[in-house]
N, C-alpha and C positions, 0 to 999 in steps of 0.2 A: 818485202812483199809478201804475205800465205798465200800461195797455192791454192788451189779451187778446194773446199772441201768436199769429202767425197760421203753421202748420206747415207750410204748403203742401201741391203733392197730388202724388202718388207717379208720374198719369199727366197729370202734366202738366210735371213734372221730365222725365221719359226720352225729352229728344226728340234728336235728330245734331247735337254743338257738337263742338268742338276741343276742350275740356278739361273733365272734372270734378272733383274732390277732396275725395276720399271720408278721411271721420276717423271711427273710430269709436273710444267715451269711453266714462269708466265711471268717478262717484265722483267728476268734479271740474272742479266749476264758475267757476277758476276759471284750472286752463290752459287751457283750454275757451275761454273767455274771449281771451286772449292769443293763444294757433293761430289766433283765430278772424278778432284784433285784425292778424295779421301780412300775414294771405290780401288783410283790405280795403285793402290798400296797395299792394298792386303793382300795375304797370302793365304793356300792354306786352304781354297778355294776355289782348284786349276779349268777355267775356257768359261766362267762363266758370263752372260752376255748383259749389254745396259739397253737402255730401251731411252733414249729422252723422246715428247714429248712438246711442244713448243705451242703458248697458244700468243704469243706476245703482239702486244697494238703495233709492234712496229716488224724489224727484220728480228731472226730469231734470235736465241740466246747465244745456241751454238755456235754461231760463228760468229763469235767473240775470240779475241786472239785466244785466249786464255783459255777457254770450255775448248775451241775446238784443239785449241793447242793437249791438252787434258782426254778431247778422247781421241788423237793420234796415239798418246802415250798409250790408251789400256789397248787400239788393237797389237802397237805396238807389243805388248806384253802377255799377246793370247788370247787377248779377250772380244767378243765381237760388239761391235759399237752399230746403234740402226738409231739413226737421228730423221724425226719427220714433225708434221706439224696438221693440227687438228684444229682447224677456221670451219666454221665461225665458230664458236665457244656454245656450249652446252650443259654446260653444267659442270661443278665436282666429281661429279660420279658418273657423269658420261665417260670424259677426261679417261675415269682408272679405269672403266667398263672396253674403250680404247684399246688402249695402254695389256692389259688381263692378252685381249685378241688378237695382242702381236708377240706371245709366247704361248710358247708347250712344254716351258720345263717341268721339269718334279717341286721345284717352289720359284719362290716370287715373290721378292723386297716389293713393298710400294713404302720407296722411298723417299723423305719429301725437296724438294728442290733448295733448303735452307739451313743442311743435316749435315758435319762433315763425323765419319765417323774414326777410327780410332784402328791404326793396325790392327790384326788379330779377330773384330771383333762380326768379318761374314762367319770365318769357319767358328768362330763359336755357337755365333747364333746356327747355323743348318747343323752343326755337334749336338745341340741341346735339341730342337725339333726332330734329330732321328734317334735320340735315343726318350725325349718322350712319346712323341709316332704322337700328336697330337696337331688339331687344325692350323692354329699360329702360336707362335714364339715374338717374342715383340725387344726393342733395347727403346725405353723410353728418352726421350731426347734429353742432358744436363744445359741451365740458359748458367753459364760460368761467373757472368757477372752476379749470382746471385748467391756465391762461393759463402762469404760473410754472413749469410742472414738464414740462421738455423729456424726451422718452428717442427719442437720437439713434439710440437704433438700431431702431426702428419701422422711420426711412425707407428703409431700405431695399428697404423690397418697396408703395416707392411705382416705377411704373412707366404711366410711360403707351400711350396706340397711336399708334403711328407708322408706321402704315397703317390703310387699316376695320377695321371689329369687327368680330371670327367669332365662330362660338357659340360654347363649347367647356362643356366638361368636368369640372366641378369638384367633387371629393372631399375629405373627409377626408382623407384618406393619398395626398397631390397636395402639390407644392409650392406649387402656387395659393393652397389656401387658408390661405397662412398671410398674404395678401393682407390679412384682416379686421384683421390687430394694426397696421393703420394710422387704423381707424377709434375704437379710443376714447380716453377723454380729452380733449385740445387737438391731437393729436398730425396729421390734416390740418390743424387750424391750421396749423404750424410749420412746414409743408410749404409752405405757401399764401405763408406769408409767405419762406420761404427762393429760393423761384425768383422771385416780383416781378416780378409778371406786370405787364400794362400793363392802363392801365384798360381796359375793357368783353372782356380778353383773357380766356379759358375755357382749360382743359386737359382731356380726358378719361381718364383712367384705367382700365384692369386691375383689376377686382374680385372676391373668392370673393362676399361678397350685403354688402350698404347696409340701416339700420338705422332706420328714422323717415322720410323723408322720401325713396317710391320713384314714377319715371315710368314708366308703361306703354305700351308703345302697346298696347290696349283688344284688337286682332282676333288676339297675338303670345302676350297672359296667357292670353286662351282659347281659346288655337290650343294651348296648353300643358296646358291643366284649369283654368286660375285656381285655386282656390281650392278645390274638391269634391273634396278629400282628405277635407275635413274629418267624411267621415262614417266616415271607418277611423281616428281616427287620436282615441285619449282628452278625453274635454271641455278637462279640467286640462291643458291642453298652453303649447308656447312654442313662436318659431323658426318659422309656419306664415309668415312675411315667405322665411325662408330657402328653406324648401323650391317656395315661389313662384319664386324668382328660381333657383333653381339651375336644377327646368325649362324659365324662358325662356333660361335662358341658353344651354342646350342645344341650342335647338333655333334660336334669335335672337341669340347676342349681347345686351349689361350693358355698361353701363360706368359706375364717376363721372364726377363732373364736376364740378374744382375752378376755384374758387376756391365753399366749402358758401357758404350764404346761412344754412343750417338753425341753431339755436343750440339743444340740451335745457335744458328748464326744469329740468331736476335736481332734480324734484318727487321722491315716494316714487310705489315703482310700488303699479300698484291688482290686478296679477296678481300676487297673491299664492303661489297651485296652480297650479307648474310640474310638476311627477311625469315628465309626457315632449318628446319634441324630435319635433313633430313632425317635423321634417326625415328623424328618423332614422329612423324610419316610411318615410315616401315614400321615401325611399333604396335603404332592405332591399325595399321590394315592388319599386321600379321597377330589379336590380340584382339579383333571383334570376330563374334559365332561369327559363324557362316549358316546361311539357311540348313536346316533337313531333305 
């Protein structure tokens, strides 16, 4: 029998450190265990913290023996872990806002609960954001069931930053919005193979937004409003990550990092009520002329 799992203390967890990983989860004990296992194998970013916030219908996913063991492994390897519940559910954006409020780290990684990170991924992302000095960097997730599905028509949307990353105002009616087509399936994996980078090398490229694994400069994210827009959107929404990234990119710039070490588990979504695109609501508010 597993012994009782220490959930951690929010007061003790919220300390200045280089990086915290923020994971929202619901009804995914197996996937959460895999996600935590990827974090437990990371090197090169000592002492990063991990916050899991659960909104499962039944028992929290982190009480599953496999997930609980990975939480213990993380602690054993020197990483503070905070395990929380956030009920009742008030939407994805509110959940992410809650997680962000648990952290006082310089950088925060918003990591979905169905993403496995290969060893070295955190170190590369932290190195990239430190060198680029922008508001966020990210690793788009690979779907390996599409590894043989090559879509060369999407590769033209890959464009590297050959100068310092600068703020960009990205909207659906701009050509830059089409950059998102490089991320579905295994498109980015195919682009990476063509580049044939030497070991340890990475490239920053231009994005419209990235799903699943995004590392923010926490101060830049907060300066851009964070996820506080959750009060303005219906709780049955998606696209909250897009809304936050567009805001950060407009003020501080953002970039994708290649190669990506993020792999999507390709499990069925637990977000089945998606009546509203949060980014549409936020953009409509921000682009509406204000009275003089």
